[in-house]
Structures are given as structure tokens and as C-alpha cells.
C-alpha positions in Angstrom: -0.1 -0.1 0.0 1.4 3.3 -1.0 2.4 6.0 1.5 0.3 9.4 0.9 1.9 12.8 0.9 -0.1 16.1 1.0 1.2 19.5 -0.2 -0.8 22.5 1.0 0.0 25.9 0.0 -1.4 28.6 2.2 -1.7 32.5 1.4 -2.2 34.5 4.6 -4.0 37.7 4.4 -1.5 40.4 4.4 -0.6 41.1 8.3 -1.4 37.5 9.2 1.7 35.7 8.3 3.1 35.7 11.9 -0.3 34.6 13.6 -0.9 31.9 11.0 2.8 30.6 11.0 2.5 30.0 15.0 -0.9 28.2 14.6 0.2 25.9 11.8 3.4 25.2 13.5 1.6 24.2 16.6 -0.7 22.0 14.6 1.9 20.3 12.7 3.8 19.6 16.3 0.5 18.0 17.7 -0.3 16.0 14.5 3.1 14.3 14.7 2.7 13.8 18.5 -0.8 12.3 18.5 -1.1 10.5 15.0 1.3 7.4 14.7 0.4 7.3 11.0 2.0 10.6 10.4 5.4 10.3 9.4 6.1 13.7 8.6 4.8 17.3 8.9 6.8 19.9 7.7 6.0 23.5 7.6 7.8 25.3 4.7 8.7 29.1 4.4 9.3 30.2 0.8 11.9 32.8 0.3 12.1 35.7 -2.0 15.1 36.0 -4.7 16.9 38.1 -2.2 16.5 35.6 0.6 14.0 37.1 2.7 10.8 35.4 3.7 7.8 35.4 1.1 5.3 36.2 3.7 2.5 35.9 1.1 2.9 32.1 1.3 3.6 29.1 3.8 3.5 25.4 2.6 3.1 22.3 4.2 4.4 18.7 3.4 3.0 16.0 5.1 3.5 12.1 4.8 1.2 9.3 5.9 1.8 5.7 6.2 -1.5 5.1 4.2 -5.0 6.3 3.3 -6.3 5.0 6.7 -3.7 7.3 8.3 -4.8 10.2 6.3 -8.5 9.5 7.1 -7.5 9.3 10.9 -5.8 12.9 10.5 -8.9 14.5 8.8 -11.0 13.0 11.5 -8.8 14.3 14.3 -11.0 16.2 17.0 -8.7 19.1 16.4 -9.3 19.8 12.9 -12.3 21.8 12.9 -10.9 24.0 15.7 -7.8 24.6 13.5 -9.4 25.3 10.5 -11.9 27.7 12.2 -8.7 29.6 14.0 -6.9 30.0 10.4 -9.7 30.8 8.3 -10.0 34.5 9.0 -6.2 34.5 8.6 -5.7 33.1 5.1 -7.0 34.2 1.7 -6.6 30.8 -0.2 -5.7 27.2 0.5 -4.6 24.5 -2.4 -4.3 21.2 -1.2 -2.7 18.4 -3.3 -2.7 14.8 -2.4 -0.2 12.2 -3.8 0.9 9.0 -3.9 4.6 8.2 -2.9 
């Protein structure tokens, strides 16, 4: 059974980068702590050409052991609370699910 990777790109509203970054990093930490099927949950900060942070984007790379682990993640009781907390902070969310 193939592993599943999830790539998410978020576009925080101007002025919301720091709050969203803190929220999503805590979510990543708790996911890895709580969910045995989560092998990896990285928060990526894109950079501009000059090496400064591109505060218009934050990306996630998550790796799960299988589809059942992804289902466990989506059903985590924290998920609705996390989504509710970040909804006012972001303009866009693009999620891509992939097999590894």
C-alpha cells in the first residue's frame, strides 16, 4: 500500500503571516505527537529571490503511512478547531494529495 503525501500551500492575508505561522506550526507539532500514521509534517517558508521570507505563502508537506492514516488525520477532533482558527487568517488554501 503506498504512502500518501499531502502538499498544502496557504496564502495568508497581509499582516496575518506571523499568527498563521504560529498556529500551523503548533498544529504540525501536535499532529506528529498524536497520530502514529503521520510520518512527517513539515512547515515550509518560501523565500524571495533576495533570501527574505515570502510572507505571502506558507507551505506544508505531510507524509502518512497510508490512506487510513490520512482518514485518521482528517477525523482528528482538533481539525475543525484548527480550520476555524485559521480561516480568518488566510486568503487561499491549495491542497494536493499524492501517492509516494
